[in-house]
N, C-alpha and C positions, 0 to 999 in steps of 0.2 A: 205459622212458619217456625221451623225448628232447625237446630244444628246437630248433625250426627257426626261422631268420630269413628272412623273405620280404620282398622289396622290392615296391614298388608298381608291378607290371607293367601293371595296367590304367589307371594314371594317375588313380586316384580319391582317394587320401589326400594326395598331395603338395600339391594346391591348398589344402587346409586348413592345412597346415604353413606354406606361404608367406604365406597370408592372415593367420594369427595373428602371424607374425614382423613382417610389414609393418605391421599394425595397432599393435603395441607401439611401433614407431618413429614412425609417421605421426601418430597422435593427439596425443602431446605436442608434436611439432613444429607441428602445426596450431594448437594452443592458444597456443603461443609466437608464431606468426605473427599470429594474431588480436589478441593483446595488443599486439604491436608496431604493428599497423596501426591500432589504435583510438587516436583522438586524446584524450589525457588532458584537454585543455582543453575538450572538448565538454561536459563535465558542469558547467562553470562558466558563470555569466552574464558579460556584458561591459558595460562602460560604454558607453551608447548615444551615439554621436557620428558625425558625417559628416566630421570633420576629416581632411584628407590633406595631408601636406607634400610637398615636391618629390621626396623619395626614398622615399615610402611603398611603392611597388611593389617596390623593391629590398629593403626591410625585410621585406615580406610573403613575397617569394621566399626569403629566408634562413630565415625561420621554417619554411616548407614543406620546404626542403632539410634542415633539421635533423630534422624529423619523418621524412623518408624515409631517413635514415641507419640507423634501427633496422630498416628493412625490407630485410634482406639478400637479395640475388638468389639466392644458393645455397639459402637457406632456402625461398624461394618455389618454386624448381625442384624441390627435394627433396619438398616437400609435394605438388606436382602429380604427380610421378612415383609417389609412394607411393599416392595415391588412384587413379591409373591402374592400378597393379598390383593393388590391392585390388579394383577393379571387374572386372578381367580374371579374377581368381581366382574371384570370385562367379559369373561367366559360366561358367567351366569346371566349377564345382561343380554348377551347374544342368543343364548338358548332358551330363555324364558319369554314366552309370548305375553305381550301386553294385553290386559283385558280390554275388550272393545266396548264402548258405550254407544249404542245406536240411538240416533235421535228419533223421537216419537213422531211418526208421520202417518196420518189417517189414510192416505192413499195407499201406502204400502201395506197397512193392516187389511184394507179391503181388497187389495190386489187389483187396483184399477188405476188407469193413467190420470194424471192431474188435469187433463182436458176433458174428463168424463162429464157428461151432462147430469142434471139432477135426476132424470129418469133412470139412467144407468146406475147411479148411486143408490137409489131406492130399491131397484130390482136386485142389485148385488147384496145389499144389506138384508133384504127379505130372504134371499137364498141362504146366506151364511147364518142368519139367526135361526132359521129352521134347522139347519144342520148341526149347530153347536148349542142349541137350547138345552139347558140342564135337564129338562124332562124328557128329551128325545135322544140326547147324545149317548153313545155307548163307548166304553173304554176298549181300545184295541191293544191287547197285551203285546202283540208283535211289534208295535211302534214305541213301546216303553213309555206309555202315557199314563197319567193319573187323572182322576176326576177333578182334582184341583187345577191341573194344567188346562183342562178343557173348560172349566168354569171361568178361569182367568181369560182364556181366549174369547169367550162370549162377552165378558165385560169390556175387553179391548175393542171388540167389534162395535158394541153399542156406543162407546165413547167416540170412536172414529166416525160413526154415522152422525152423532149429535154435533161433532165438531164441524161437519160439512153441511149441516142443515139447520141446527139451532143457532139463533143469533148470539146469545150470551156465551155459549160454549165455544162458538167459532171465534169470538173476540178474545176469549182466554187463550185459545190456541195461537192466534196471531200475535198477541202481546207477550205471552209468557212461554209459548211453545208447549203448553200442556192444557188439556181441556178442563182440568180441575183448578186452573188459575196459578197463582204464584206458589212455587214450591220452596221447601227448605233446602239448605245446602249442606254438603258433607265435607269434612276435613279428613284427608287420608294421611295417616301417620306411617312414615316409611320404616316401620319396625314390625317384625312378626308379632302377632297377638300373644303368643305363648310367653314372650319376655315379660309382659306386664300383667299377666293373668295367671290364674291357677296357683296363686301364692308365690309367684316369682318376683313380685315387686320389691320385696325386701332385698333381694340380691342386686337389683338395679340400684337401689339406694346405697347399698354397701359399696358397689363399684364406683358410683359417683363420689362417695366419701373418700375412698382410697385415692382416686385421681385428683380431685380438687382440694381435698382436705389434708392429704398426706404427701403424695408424689409431687404435685405442683409447688407447694411451699418448700419442700426439701430441695428441689432443683433450683428454685429462685434463691433460697438461702445459701446453697452451696456456691452458686455463681457469685452472689454478693460478698460473702465472707472470703471467697477465694480471691476476689479483686482487692479486698482490704488487706489480705495477707501479704501481698506483694506490692512493691513500689512500681512506678511507671517504667523504671529501667528493667523490670522483670526479676528482681532479687527479692528475697524475703525481707519484710519490714524490720524484723529483728536484726538481720544482717546490716541493713542500711543504718539502723540506729547505732550499732556497734562501730561501723565505719566512721560515722559522724564523730564519735568520741576519739577516734584515732587521728583525726585531722590535726596537723601542726603546720605553722606558717613556713618552717624551714625544712619540710619533708622532702626527701629525694626518692629516686626510683627504688633503691634497696629498702627504704622505710615503707614505701607503698606496698612492695611485695610482702613485707611482714604484716602490714595492716590487712591485706587481702586474705590472709590465713584465718582471720577471725570470723569468717562467714558461717552462719548456721547451716548452710548447705553441706558443709563438710561433716557436720554431726550426723546428718542423714546418710552420707556416703560411708562413713566409718562408724557404724553402730557396733556396740558391744566390744568384743575382743579385737575387731578390725583396727581399732585405734592404736593398739600397741603392737600388733603383729607386723614384724619386719622393720620396726622403727629403728632398732639398733643397727641393722644392716644398712638401711638408707643413710643414716648419719655417718657411719664409718666410711661409706663410699663418697659422700659429698664433702667430708672433711679431710679426705686424703689429699696428697700434694697434687696440684694442678700444673698444666704446661704453660699457660699464659697468665695464670693467676695463682696466688699462694695456695688456694684451696680448689679442688676439682669442681665444686658446685658454683664457683664464681663469687663466693661469699667473701666479705671482708672480715677482719678480726672483730669488728663491732657487730656485724651480722651474726657471727658465730656465737658471741656472748648472748645475744638476744635469743637465739635458738635454744641454747643450753639453759637459759633462765626460765623457759616455758615449762609448765608441768606437762607430764605425759598425757596425751589425749588427742582428740581429733585435730585440734589446732596445731600442735607440734608436728604431728604426722603430715598434715596438709602443707605446713611450711617447709618441712624437709623434702617432701615430694616436689614442691614448687622449685626449690633450689636444684634438685636432681633434674627436673625438666629443663630449667634454664641452662644448666651446665651440660646438658646432654650426657648425663652420667648413666652408664649401663648398670642395671641393678641385678641382672642375672636371675630374675624370678618373674615368671609370667604374670602372677597376680600383682606384684609390685609395679611391673612395667605398665600394666593396664591402668592401675591407679595413678601412675605418674602422668599419663596422657589424659586422664579424666579430670584432674584437678586444674589443668591450664584453662579450659573453656569456662569453668566455674569462676576462676580468678578473673578472667577477662570480663565476664558479666558483672562481677562485683566491682571491677575497676570503673565501669560506666557509672555505677552509683557513687563511687568516690569522686569521679570527675564532676558529677552534679553538685556534690558537697563543696568541692574546691571552687566551682564557679559561683556558688552562692556567696562565698567570702570574697570573690573577685581579687584574689591574690595571684600574682603571675607564677611564682615558683611552684606551688602545689598543682596548679592546673597543667603546667608543662610537665611536671613529674608524672602526672596521671597519663598524659598522652604518650610520653616516652615509655612508660610501663606497658601500655597497650602494644607498642612496637616490639618490645622484647618478649612479651608473652606470645605474640603471634609468630615471631621468628625464632623462638626458643633460644634466646641469647642472654647471658648474664648482663647486668647493668655495666655500662661503660666499656663493653666489649667491642672488638673490631667489627665494623659493618661488613667486612668481607665474609663473616660467618653466614651471611644470608645466601651466599652462592653455593651451589651443590658441590659436594666433595671437598670443600674447603675445611680443613681441620686446623686445630691450633698449631700443629707443626708446619703446615703450609703457610699459614698467616705469619708465623715467626720468620720463615724464610723470606717472605715478601717485605715485611716491615722492618726486619732487623732489630736493632736496639732503639729504634725511634720511640719516643714517648707519645707521639701523636699518631693516632690510628689512620690508616689509609682507607678512604671511602671507596665505595664501589665505582663512583664516577672517576675518582683519581686513579684508580687501578686501570680502568678501561680507557682512560685518556693516554696511557702510555702506549708506545708502539708495540705492535704484536710481538716482535722479536724480543723486546724487553720483558714483556709479560711472560712469555714462554721461558725465558732464561731464569726468571724468578720462581715460577710456579711449577714447572715441569722438571722432573728429575727423579733419581732414585730416592725412594722414601717419601716423595711428594706426589704430584699428579702425573697420571699417564696422559698421553696425547689425546686419547678419547675422552677422558675425564675433563681435561682442560677445554676441549672443544664444546662439551656439554655445558660447562660453567659459563663460557663466553656467550653461548647461545641464549642461556637464561638471562644473563645480565642485559643483553640487548633487547629484552622484552619487558624489562621492569619500567613502570610508568613514572619516570622522574619529571615532575612539573617544574620547568625552568621559567621563572617569572621574568618578563621582559619590561613591564611597566606597571606602575600603580599610581593612581591619582584619584582626586575627589572632584565631584561635580554635583550640581543640582539640576535635575532634568528640566529643560525649558528655560533656564536662567543663565545669565552670564557671570553672575557673582554669587558667592556663598555668603549669606547673611546670618546673624545669630538666630539659633533655634530653628533653622530651616532643616528640611529633610535631605540629608546628604547621602550620596551614593559613593561608596568606595568601589572603584573599578579596578580589577586586577587582570592584566593581560599576560598570558603565558602560553608556552607550548610544551607538549610532552616530548621530551628529548631523551630517549633511553640511553643509559651509559654505553659508550662505545659506538654511538651512531655515526655513520659516515655520510658525507655529502649533505650535510645539514644546510638547507637553503637559508639565505639571509632573510631577516625580518622585513616584511613589507610594511613601510611606514603607515600606509592606509589602514592596515590591520590593527594598528595601535590606537586608532581613533575610535571614539564611541559616539556615533551620530544620534542625536535625539530624534525620535519619531515625529511625524507631523502632528500638529495639535488636534486635528480631526481624526487621526488614526487611533481609535480607541482600542482596537485589538492589539496593536503594537505597544501601546502604553501599558496595558494590563498584562502583557506577556503572552497573549494568545496567538497561536499560529493560524494564519488565514490560508485557505486553499488557493493555489495558483492555477490560472487558466493555461491548459496545455494544448488546446485545439477546439475544434467545433465538430458537431455531428452532422449527419446528412441534412437535417432540417435547419442547420445554421445556429443551433443552440450551443453556447459555450460548454466545454468539458473541463472540469476542474479535477486536479489531483487531490488525493486525500490529505488533509492537514494533519491527520493523526500519524505520528511516527513513534517507533519503538524508542525507549530511552537509550541514550548512548552512554555506556558505562565502560570503564577500563576492565581489563581481565581480572578474574579472581586472584587474590593474593597468592603468590608463590610461597606457600608455608607448608612444607612437607611434614613438619612435626606437630602442627596445630590440628586438633581433631575436629575442626569445623571448617566449612566453606565460608570465606569472609570476603566481602566486597570492600575495597579500599575506600577511605574517606579522607577528605582534606578539610582541616579546620582553619579558618581565616579569622584572625582577631587582632585588635590593637591594644598595646599596653603602654603605660607610662613608666619608662625606665627609671626615672628619678624616685618615684614612690613605690615601684614594684607592684603596681596595681593594674588590673585589666580595665582599659578605658572603654572598649567596645566588645561585648561578649562574642564568642565564636559563632561564625556562620559555617555550617557544614555542607560540603558539596560531595555528592556521590555520583551525579550525572552531569553530563556536559553537552554543549550545543553542537559539537563537531566530533567526528570519529577520532579515536586515538590511534588505531591501527587500520591498515587496509584489510580487505576481505580475507587475506591469507593469515591474519592474526599475528604476523611477525614484522611486517614492514610499517614503520611509523609514518603517519600522515604529516606530522609537523604543523598541523593546523593550529591557528591561533585560537586559544580558548579564552572565554570571557567569564569572569566570576564577579558577581555584584553583591554588595551588602549595603543595606540602608540603615542609617541611624540618625539621631538628632544632633545637629551642630551645637557647639557650646553656646551658652547664652551671652557671652561677651566676645567682642571683636578682638582679633589678634592672630598671631602665628602660633600654631600648636604642632609640636613635633612628637610623633608617636613612633613606636617600634611595631612594625607589622610582622606578624608570624603567620606563615603558611605551613602547617604541620600535617604530615601524613600519618595516619594512625596505624599503618601497617608495615612500613619500611623504615629502617634505621638510616639516618644520614640523608634523607630525601626532603629535608625541611628547608625553608627559606626564612631569613630574618633580615629585615632591612628597615631603614628609617624613612618615614613619609611625613610630609608637612602639610597641614591643613591651614589654609589662609581664609580667615573669616573677616569679611569687610563689614564696617558699620553700615547699617541700613540706609541712613541719610547720605553717607558718602557714596555708597554704591548707586543710589538713585541719581545723584548729581553726576557721577561718572557716566552713567548710562545716557543721560540727557546730553551731556557734552559730546559724547561719541556720536550720538544721532545727529547733532547739529554739524559736527566737523565732517561727517560723511554724507551731508545732504546732497541730493541730486539736483540737477538744474531745474526740473519742473516741480520741485517741492517748495513749500512755503519758506522753509529755512534757506533754501537756495536762492529764491527770489529776493529775500531780505538781504542776503549776503551780497548778491549782485547789485542791489540798490545802493549799498555802501561803497561801491566802486570796485569790488573784487569779483573775480570770476569764480563761480562754484567749481569745486574740484570734480574731476571726471569720476563717474561712478565706477567702483571696482567690480570686476567680474564676480558673479554671485558665488561661484565655487570657492574663490579665494577668500571672500568675506566669511563664508561658513567655516573655512579652515582656521582663519584667524580667531573667529569666535570661539572655536573649540579650544584653541590654545589659551585664550583668556579665561575660559571657564574652569580649566583644570588646574588643580594644585596637587603636587605630589612629587614622585621620584620616577625618573625614567632611566632605564639601564640599556646597555647594549644587548641586542637580541642574540648575538652569536657567541657571547662569552659570558662567563659567570664571575669575572674578576670584580665587577662592581656590586655583586650581590653577596652580602654577608651571610653565609650559610652556617655560621657558628651557632650552635644550639645550647651553649652553656647558659646557666642561670644568669639573669641580669643582676647587676650590682647597683 
């Protein structure tokens, strides 16, 4: 017995091999291409507005350019080539006939039925052996026969006769399917023989060397060193290191803006002569006299000195462009205008890295400064500017007419809380807003997602008391009430409660949604609705000057105002459990939203007062700052209180009730179950509750804590 290796001489197997190999490569690349081509912002709603500023087309083109960056040309060409090869292989598979391997059958060779008798077998063999005997057979040229074909035919006839008459040969045929006994087997290689023969083997070795020795290590190395080159926030590691050195405990928004100009990304953006081109013009524009601030770019005298102290180069130009962007300064140059809107998204990405640095130090002021910087970068506003600049068509002149000589800026909520007639008298007029512009601004304001916190408290799931080192949940209840909302319903007190799930409801404890039964089919089997739902997100940020689509996020964290430190790191929320707006995208639902953050309780019992911050990263003046108190009971005291309450609330048929009755007292009547649960919730929770319809009890001051 031997093993033979046969190559695909007929060209039948190798298309399967090539098709399989191409499919393994093409399908993942196709999935990657589709994901990169899909617009992530398409699943979000948008603030409905017709507002367009002078450079809206430029901002839109930059957004589209950023989306196209992920669509690599080489990836597209590779996918097209892969599908073309797969299609061609399918074509070859369909048109190429597979070689048929006929089983050796002595009855077919003798052309007799399997029910033939021994007499018929002998007579047939005798007739065929006389006809095909080598000494008597004659070659017929018309049939395209050779003497070898006829001799092989005679051998096959003899083997077939022996297989049907000879005992040993017959056993070989029955056991192995061949009269000669056990045969060797062959291995078919799905490649044409020409590839590895006739001196072509060296090219195959060269191809394998290029693929596995050069291309594969290059791709893996590029991916690996590419990941090492950037931080998890997506910025260059060199930029993250530079930002780390710029960190200061007393840093404010203006200083953060200056620090963000140090990124290495600007060196790649302003290569060569680009670093100095137009710099003098930019600085002359931003250092000109402003309407609401001394300088047009919104800089302070300190910021001006810092800018002038920098050496000419990418950093100075980036910082000047950032101030021009924040001050909405017109540069009257297409190239400079494009660069102005390009630096803002880069600065926003760098600000994420700075936030991570500030969080590592756990100081309150730098962390708040980074969040406030995110707001002004997205809204294109100078630090400490009026929040009204977020509304369309609102210029410094309009804001000055509204605020007058007041040193305290008017928030969007404060402006929209005024009667419509008052708002119009302040904002509409000659040199101010037209009626159409005012209507558009009000329409946008009524779509901004302002989260009004109604209640915040602490609890431990399944427990009535909070004991040291337990896992505490901070529960924040609030509603999205856009500025200027009318007919806001009162807060339902039941919506402010947070009922613990049943102990055996594992899905609810783990936060998994379970399908609900909605009916039965014809056979009586229950029908369940899908538990999978699309994420509920607020509309994309109304940021007409920011050259990126951005989904707003809310950061919830606790600070110690006495020490100026972060007590509980931020929990970030971008999705919610209930819709923010109705299907029309404009009508608010006023649904109560629940935000939860878990952390470990302090190791000692006592009353702990924190300042809770709810900071939106996208809108100025939409933040909440309030005090909350965490009551931590001593473990032994909590256990004693729990036993005492159980005895005092004993029912008549309980052991405690019987013992109480034996002492001469009647056991108290059992309270309704619903009321007991409500009282339990009140005992469980420690925190601060506010009126749901007003914001008078909520301190929305976002100044640095002292």
